[in-house]
C-alpha positions as MATLAB code, in Angstrom:
seq = 'XXXXXXXXXXXXXXXXXXXXXXXXXXXXXXXXXXXXXXXXXXXXXXXXXXXXXXXXXXXXXXXXXXXXXXXXXXXXXXXXXXXXXXXXXX';
ca = [
      13.848   -7.494   -6.047;
      10.141   -7.627   -5.315;
       8.879  -10.095   -2.746;
       5.564  -11.969   -2.773;
       3.769   -9.563   -0.415;
       4.812   -6.535   -2.461;
       3.639   -8.287   -5.625;
       0.306   -9.098   -3.975;
      -0.155   -5.460   -2.918;
       0.552   -4.318   -6.486;
      -1.870   -6.877   -7.948;
      -4.712   -6.099   -5.540;
      -4.420   -2.332   -5.999;
      -4.171   -2.630   -9.775;
      -7.315   -4.789   -9.866;
      -9.254   -2.503   -7.519;
      -8.281    0.924   -8.867;
      -6.768    0.634  -12.386;
      -4.253    3.265  -11.229;
      -2.657    5.790  -13.554;
       0.351    5.635  -11.226;
       1.310    3.043   -8.633;
       4.468    2.742   -6.562;
       4.757    0.180   -3.781;
       7.922    0.929   -1.833;
       9.345   -1.606    0.584;
      10.541    0.344    3.653;
      11.268   -2.772    5.716;
      15.067   -2.474    5.663;
      14.930    0.816    7.538;
      12.854   -0.874   10.258;
      15.011   -3.984   10.710;
      15.199   -4.974   14.348;
      12.355   -2.637   15.350;
       8.935   -3.616   16.627;
       6.884   -5.147   13.843;
       9.896   -6.467   11.936;
       9.029  -10.127   11.416;
      12.293  -10.968    9.648;
      10.676  -11.505    6.250;
      11.903   -8.213    4.819;
       8.294   -7.373    3.902;
       6.788   -5.768    7.000;
       6.712   -2.029    6.186;
       5.508   -0.429    2.934;
       4.611    2.916    1.427;
       1.940    2.954   -1.278;
       1.729    5.892   -3.671;
      -1.310    5.489   -5.876;
      -3.142    7.733   -8.321;
      -6.568    6.766   -9.626;
      -9.721    8.449  -10.921;
     -11.548    6.378   -8.265;
     -10.203    8.805   -5.636;
     -11.715   11.909   -7.231;
     -14.032   13.664   -4.789;
     -13.048   11.383   -1.892;
     -11.537   12.646    1.375;
      -8.012   11.619    2.365;
      -9.427    9.378    5.090;
     -11.880    7.674    2.747;
      -9.101    7.102    0.198;
      -7.037    5.355    2.875;
     -10.046    3.247    3.844;
     -10.605    2.309    0.183;
      -6.985    1.160   -0.152;
      -7.104   -0.795    3.106;
     -10.353   -2.515    2.026;
      -8.787   -3.478   -1.300;
      -5.829   -5.042    0.542;
      -8.026   -7.220    2.750;
      -6.076   -8.907    5.551;
      -2.635   -7.641    4.517;
      -2.548   -4.487    6.696;
      -2.302   -5.468   10.334;
      -1.940   -9.184    9.622;
       0.941   -9.755    7.213;
       2.102   -6.127    6.917;
       2.957   -4.299   10.125;
       2.949   -0.746    8.735;
       1.475    0.759    5.583;
       1.791    4.429    4.644;
      -0.740    5.450    1.983;
      -0.509    8.410   -0.363;
      -3.645    8.234   -2.530;
      -4.403   10.936   -5.106;
      -6.722   11.589   -8.000;
      -5.134   12.582  -11.331;
      -4.107   16.219  -11.413;
      -3.669   16.569   -7.647;
];
C-alpha cells in the first residue's frame, strides 16, 4: 500500500521529469526504531528514476535535480532518500 508521502514523491518526480521508468521504494520498515524513524512508516525511501532530462548530467547534478523537484520533502518530512537517477540506455 502506498502512503501519501510516497504518492507525493511519485507525483512530483513525474511532473518534473516525465520519467521513462520510476520506482519509489519505501524502505522505512527496515529502519523501524532507528534514528529518523518518525513512526509514520514513510521516513526512508529509495528512488530509481530514468529520464532523458538526466542525459549529459553528472551523478551529483542528477541528485540535486531530484532533490530540487522534491522541495521540502528530503530533510523535512523524509529522513533518508537514496537516489538512483539514470538517462535512458545507461
